[in-house]
C-alpha positions in Angstrom: 0.0 0.0 0.0 1.5 3.3 -1.1 0.6 6.5 0.8 1.7 10.1 0.9 2.1 11.8 4.2 2.7 15.6 4.4 4.0 17.2 7.5 4.3 21.0 8.1 7.1 22.4 10.3 7.6 26.0 11.4 11.1 27.5 10.9 12.6 30.6 12.6 11.4 32.9 9.9 7.8 31.7 10.4 7.7 30.2 6.9 6.2 26.7 6.5 8.2 24.0 4.8 6.7 20.8 3.6 8.3 17.3 3.5 6.5 14.5 1.7 7.2 10.8 2.4 6.2 8.4 -0.3 6.7 4.7 0.1 5.1 1.5 1.4 4.1 1.3 5.0 4.8 -1.8 7.0 5.2 -3.0 10.5 8.9 -3.4 10.9 10.3 -5.3 13.8 12.7 -3.5 16.1 16.0 -3.5 14.4 17.9 -2.1 17.3 18.5 -5.6 18.7 20.6 -8.2 17.0 19.1 -11.6 16.1 19.9 -14.3 18.6 22.8 -16.8 18.2 21.1 -19.7 19.9 17.7 -21.1 20.7 18.5 -21.5 24.4 21.3 -20.7 26.8 24.1 -23.0 25.8 26.5 -21.9 28.5 24.5 -23.5 31.4 22.9 -26.8 30.1 21.6 -28.9 33.0 21.8 -32.7 33.1 18.5 -34.5 32.3 18.5 -36.2 35.7 20.7 -34.3 38.2 21.9 -30.9 39.0 25.2 -30.9 37.0 25.7 -27.9 34.7 27.7 -28.0 31.4 29.0 -25.3 29.1 28.5 -26.5 25.5 30.9 -23.8 24.2 33.7 -25.2 26.3 36.1 -28.0 25.4 36.7 -29.1 29.0 33.1 -29.2 30.2 31.1 -29.4 26.9 28.9 -31.8 25.0 31.3 -34.7 25.1 31.5 -34.6 28.9 27.7 -34.2 29.1 27.1 -37.4 27.0 29.8 -39.3 28.9 28.1 -38.3 32.2 24.7 -39.5 30.9 26.2 -42.9 30.1 28.5 -43.4 33.1 26.2 -42.1 35.8 22.6 -42.5 34.4 23.3 -45.3 31.9 21.5 -43.4 29.1 22.7 -43.3 25.5 21.4 -40.8 23.0 21.2 -42.3 19.5 22.4 -40.3 16.5 23.5 -37.4 18.6 25.4 -35.7 15.8 22.1 -35.4 13.8 20.4 -33.4 16.6 20.3 -29.8 15.3 20.4 -28.2 18.7 21.6 -30.5 21.5 21.2 -28.0 24.3 17.5 -27.4 23.4 17.1 -31.2 23.2 18.5 -31.6 26.7 16.3 -28.8 28.1 13.3 -30.5 26.7 14.0 -34.0 28.1 15.1 -32.5 31.4 11.5 -31.2 31.8 10.0 -34.5 30.6 12.1 -36.7 32.9 11.2 -34.5 35.9 7.6 -35.7 35.7 7.8 -39.1 33.9 10.0 -42.1 34.4 12.7 -42.8 31.9 11.2 -46.1 30.8 8.2 -44.3 29.3 10.3 -42.8 26.4 13.4 -44.9 26.3 14.2 -48.4 25.1 15.6 -50.7 27.8 18.6 -53.0 27.3 20.3 -55.6 29.6 24.1 -55.8 29.4 26.4 -58.0 31.4 28.8 -55.2 32.4 29.0 -51.9 34.2 29.6 -48.6 32.4 33.3 -48.9 33.4 33.6 -52.3 31.8 33.5 -54.4 34.9 31.6 -57.7 34.5 28.2 -57.7 36.1 25.1 -59.6 34.9 21.8 -58.0 33.8 22.7 -54.3 34.1 20.0 -52.1 32.8 20.7 -49.3 30.2 18.4 -46.9 28.3 18.4 -45.8 24.7 16.8 -42.5 23.7 16.2 -42.4 19.9 13.8 -41.2 17.3 12.0 -44.5 17.3 10.0 -42.8 20.0 7.5 -40.6 18.1 7.8 -37.8 20.6 11.6 -37.8 20.2 11.3 -37.8 16.4 8.9 -34.8 16.6 11.3 -32.9 18.8 14.3 -33.5 16.5 12.4 -32.4 13.5 11.1 -29.2 15.2 14.6 -28.3 16.5 16.0 -28.8 13.0 13.6 -26.3 11.5 14.0 -23.8 14.3 17.8 -24.0 14.2 17.9 -23.6 10.4 15.6 -20.5 10.6 17.8 -19.0 13.3 21.0 -19.7 11.4 19.7 -18.2 8.2 18.4 -15.1 10.0 21.7 -14.6 11.7 23.7 -15.2 8.5 21.7 -12.6 6.7 22.2 -10.1 9.5 26.0 -10.7 9.6 26.3 -10.1 5.9 24.5 -6.7 5.9 25.1 -5.3 9.4 27.4 -2.2 9.2 27.7 -1.6 13.0 30.4 -4.2 13.4 33.3 -1.7 13.8 35.9 -4.2 15.1 39.7 -3.7 15.1 42.0 -6.2 13.3 43.8 -8.9 15.2 47.1 -7.7 13.8 46.6 -4.1 12.6 46.1 -1.5 15.3 44.7 1.2 13.0 42.3 -0.9 10.9 38.6 -1.2 11.8 36.1 -3.0 9.6 32.5 -1.9 9.3 31.2 -5.3 8.3 32.1 -8.9 9.1 32.8 -9.9 5.5 35.2 -7.1 5.2 36.9 -8.1 8.4 37.3 -11.8 7.3 38.5 -10.7 3.9 41.1 -8.3 5.4 42.5 -11.1 7.6 43.1 -13.2 4.6 44.3 -10.6 2.0 46.6 -8.7 4.4 47.7 -11.3 7.0 47.0 -14.6 5.2 44.8 -15.8 8.1 42.2 -18.1 6.6 39.1 -18.6 8.6 36.8 -19.4 5.7 34.9 -17.6 3.0 32.7 -14.8 4.4 29.6 -16.1 2.6 30.0 -19.5 4.2 30.4 -18.4 7.8 27.9 -17.8 10.5 28.3 -16.7 14.2 31.4 -14.8 13.1 31.6 -12.8 16.3 32.1 -15.9 18.4 34.6 -17.4 15.9 36.7 -14.2 16.1 36.6 -14.3 19.9 37.8 -17.9 19.9 40.6 -17.1 17.4 41.7 -14.0 19.4 41.6 -15.9 22.7 43.9 -18.6 21.2 46.3 -16.1 19.9 46.4 -14.3 23.2 47.1 -17.5 25.0 49.9 -18.2 22.4 48.2 -21.3 21.0 48.5 -22.2 17.3 45.1 -22.2 15.6 45.8 -25.4 13.5 47.9 -27.7 15.7 47.0 -26.1 19.0 50.5 -26.2 20.4 51.5 -23.8 23.1 54.5 -21.4 22.4 56.6 -19.2 24.7 56.0 -15.9 23.1 54.1 -14.2 20.3 57.0 -13.8 17.8 57.7 -17.6 18.0 54.0 -18.4 17.5 53.7 -16.1 14.5 56.9 -17.6 12.9 55.6 -21.1 13.5 52.2 -20.4 11.9 53.9 -18.7 8.9 56.4 -21.4 8.2 54.1 -24.4 8.8 51.2 -22.9 7.0 49.1 -23.0 10.2 47.4 -19.6 9.7 44.0 -21.3 9.4 41.7 -23.3 11.6 41.9 -27.1 11.7 39.2 -28.6 9.4 39.4 -31.9 11.4 38.4 -30.1 14.6 34.6 -30.5 14.7 34.3 -27.8 17.3 34.4 -25.3 14.4 31.5 -27.0 12.5 28.9 -24.7 14.0 30.5 -21.7 12.3 30.0 -23.1 8.8 26.6 -22.7 7.1 26.9 -25.9 5.2 26.7 -28.0 8.4 23.1 -26.8 9.0 21.6 -28.1 5.8 18.7 -30.5 6.1 19.8 -34.1 5.8 17.2 -36.7 4.8 17.7 -40.0 6.5 17.8 -42.9 4.1 14.6 -44.8 3.7 14.6 -48.1 5.7 14.9 -51.2 3.5 13.9 -54.6 4.9 16.7 -57.1 5.5 15.2 -59.6 3.1 15.0 -57.0 0.3 18.6 -55.8 1.0 19.9 -59.4 0.7 18.0 -59.8 -2.6 19.4 -56.6 -4.1 23.0 -57.3 -2.9 23.3 -60.6 -4.6 25.7 -60.6 -7.6 24.2 -63.6 -9.4 20.7 -64.9 -9.1 19.9 -68.6 -9.2 16.4 -68.3 -10.6 15.7 -68.2 -14.3 13.7 -65.0 -14.2 16.4 -62.9 -12.7 17.6 -59.8 -14.5 21.2 -60.5 -13.3 21.6 -63.4 -15.7 24.1 -62.2 -18.3 24.4 -65.5 -20.2 22.3 -64.2 -23.1 24.0 -60.9 -23.4 25.9 -60.2 -26.6 28.2 -57.3 -27.0 28.9 -55.4 -30.1 30.7 -57.8 -32.5 34.0 -56.7 -33.9 34.7 -57.6 -37.5 38.0 -58.6 -38.9 39.2 -57.6 -42.4 40.9 -59.9 -44.8 44.6 -59.5 -45.4 44.2 -59.0 -49.1 40.9 -57.4 -49.7 38.2 -55.4 -47.9 36.1 -58.4 -47.1 35.2 -58.5 -43.3 33.9 -61.3 -41.1 32.9 -61.4 -37.4 34.2 -65.0 -37.2 37.9 -65.5 -37.7 37.4 -69.0 -38.9 35.0 -67.8 -41.7 37.5 -65.2 -42.7 40.3 -67.7 -43.0 38.1 -69.9 -45.1 37.4 -66.8 -47.3 41.2 -66.3 -47.8 41.6 -69.9 -48.8 38.7 -69.9 -51.3 39.3 -66.4 -52.7 43.0 -65.9 -52.5 44.3 -69.5 -52.1 46.1 -68.4 -48.9 46.0 -70.7 -45.9 47.0 -68.7 -42.9 47.2 -71.5 -40.4 49.4 -73.6 -42.7 51.6 -70.6 -43.4 52.3 -69.8 -39.7 52.8 -73.4 -38.6 55.9 -73.8 -36.3 56.3 -70.1 -36.0 56.3 -68.2 -32.7 53.7 -65.6 -31.7 56.1 -62.7 -32.5 56.8 -64.1 -36.0 53.1 -64.4 -36.7 52.7 -60.8 -35.7 55.4 -59.8 -38.2 53.7 -61.8 -41.0 50.4 -60.1 -40.5 51.9 -56.6 -40.4 54.1 -57.4 -43.4 51.2 -58.5 -45.6 49.2 -55.5 -44.5 52.1 -53.1 -45.3 52.8 -54.7 -48.7 49.2 -54.5 -49.8 49.1 -50.9 -48.7 52.1 -49.8 -50.7 51.0 -52.1 -53.6 53.9 -54.5 -53.6 53.8 -58.3 -54.1 54.3 -60.3 -50.9 56.3 -63.0 -52.6 58.6 -61.2 -55.2 58.3 -57.6 -54.0 57.4 -56.1 -57.4 55.8 -52.7 -57.4 52.4 -52.3 -59.0 50.5 -49.2 -60.1 47.2 -49.7 -58.3 45.3 -52.2 -56.2 43.7 -54.0 -59.2 47.1 -54.5 -60.8 48.5 -55.9 -57.6 45.6 -58.4 -57.3 46.0 -59.5 -61.0 49.7 -59.9 -60.4 49.1 -62.1 -57.4 46.5 -64.3 -59.2 48.4 -64.7 -62.5 51.7 -65.6 -60.9 50.1 -67.5 -57.9 52.0 -65.2 -55.5 49.4 -65.5 -52.7 52.1 -67.3 -50.7 54.8 -66.3 -48.3 58.4 -67.6 -48.2 59.1 -68.5 -44.6 62.8 -68.8 -45.3 63.1 -65.3 -46.7 63.9 -62.5 -44.3 61.8 -59.8 -46.0 59.0 -60.1 -43.4 61.3 -61.0 -40.4 62.2 -57.4 -39.6 61.8 -55.4 -36.3 59.7 -52.8 -38.1 56.8 -55.3 -38.5 56.3 -55.5 -34.8 54.3 -52.4 -35.2 50.7 -52.7 -36.6 50.1 -51.3 -40.0 46.5 -50.5 -39.2 45.2 -49.2 -35.9 42.9 -51.6 -34.0 43.7 -54.5 -36.4 41.4 -57.2 -35.1 43.4 -59.9 -36.9 46.2 -59.5 -34.4 43.8 -60.1 -31.5 43.2 -63.7 -32.8 46.8 -64.7 -33.1 46.9 -65.8 -29.4 44.3 -68.5 -30.3 46.6 -70.0 -32.9 48.8 -72.7 -31.5 49.8 -70.9 -28.4 50.1 -74.1 -26.4 53.6 -74.6 -27.9 54.6 -71.1 -26.6 53.3 -71.9 -23.1 55.1 -75.2 -23.1 58.4 -73.5 -24.1 58.0 -71.0 -21.4 57.3 -73.7 -18.8 60.6 -75.4 -19.9 62.5 -72.3 -19.1 63.3 -71.2 -22.7 64.1 -67.6 -23.3 62.4 -65.9 -26.3 64.6 -63.4 -28.1 62.8 -61.3 -30.6 65.8 -60.4 -32.7 69.3 -61.6 -33.0 72.0 -59.0 -32.2 75.0 -58.9 -34.6 77.8 -56.9 -32.9 80.9 -55.9 -34.9 84.2 -55.0 -33.2 86.4 -52.2 -34.4 89.8 -53.8 -34.5 91.7 -50.4 -34.7 89.9 -49.1 -31.6 90.5 -52.4 -29.8 94.3 -52.3 -30.5 94.5 -48.7 -29.3 92.8 -49.6 -26.0 95.1 -52.6 -25.5 98.2 -50.4 -26.1 97.2 -48.0 -23.3 96.4 -50.7 -20.9 99.1 -51.3 -18.3 99.3 -53.8 -15.5 
């Protein structure tokens, strides 16, 4: 709703001056007070059963000591405690409930044969407080929503509040107006990394903790104590410890990401879990049976033409019928490496249009085929050394499927030779000795 409000004020000269305010009217909340940082007082959290008081912002008397006290003294265990959005509020709530009602009304009972300290004792009674109880589940969900609302409100306030006006931990003359400016200044000027400003919440408390550690000469990362401030600063600079320890979960509450809503996984019955976890199914209707699965078939190309077959035996029959070339007979008594050379040699000769038998050069592919057929040169001389060269270890064509089938051809003999301890040498090495160099070296040699 837009409105126009005109006010008349009298000045010293008696003249009237008008000021007009145009804009939406709304009922704003009092902005003079800062939004809260917690749902309840987290400094004095009472035990659910006794008068003990704990400070959840302390490491010496905080949440860990509180939970240990519940187990050792009152034999109560809180399930999934890390998923409780606000543990102090949770404790306050159950403190009130257990004041009027017995613990058995809301907790599951367990019998163990030992005391909390580990001493053997039969039929000792313990209690488990979990979200299986509908009231507990409702409390946890409510606290999660309330805590998230509080954190988002506080985060928005800290991002826009310009009344921060706090001095730097290092510079005496620098004062930041906003918290993001302060965090950015610590990193850009002093390389102190506390986190990105847009990811932090409860910045005031975080800065107080950092300042307290530095005043007590404690390293932020490794938390070691040093004798003076210059030694501490040198240690943090050299070791790269000018940052908080990400493994210290005490700092989790200062990062916005840790307050996101986490959905618990849906419960799956044990029988269904076993059925889904099986790798192979025994029944015929199971989808896990891969016996009828056929992958994409790879075709193999003939050594002399562009004819291709998915079955290597069919391709070899084609070469016998069409080109009068029996590959299996040709490679009989040859090692695996020699068979590789033969395949690559034939591929190379056909590519450069040369006869595989006599080596004559032809003008084109048709002329080469006519030459091979007329002179019956679809054969390979195994005694000749034209194909038995190291260069034919390398494939002529990329992804030549014919080479993949060579292991299936008479590889039993290769395995037998390896079992007998024979050494396969791919190439013979012919070394020549320079006699003049040898004579000179012998002349200079003295006993």
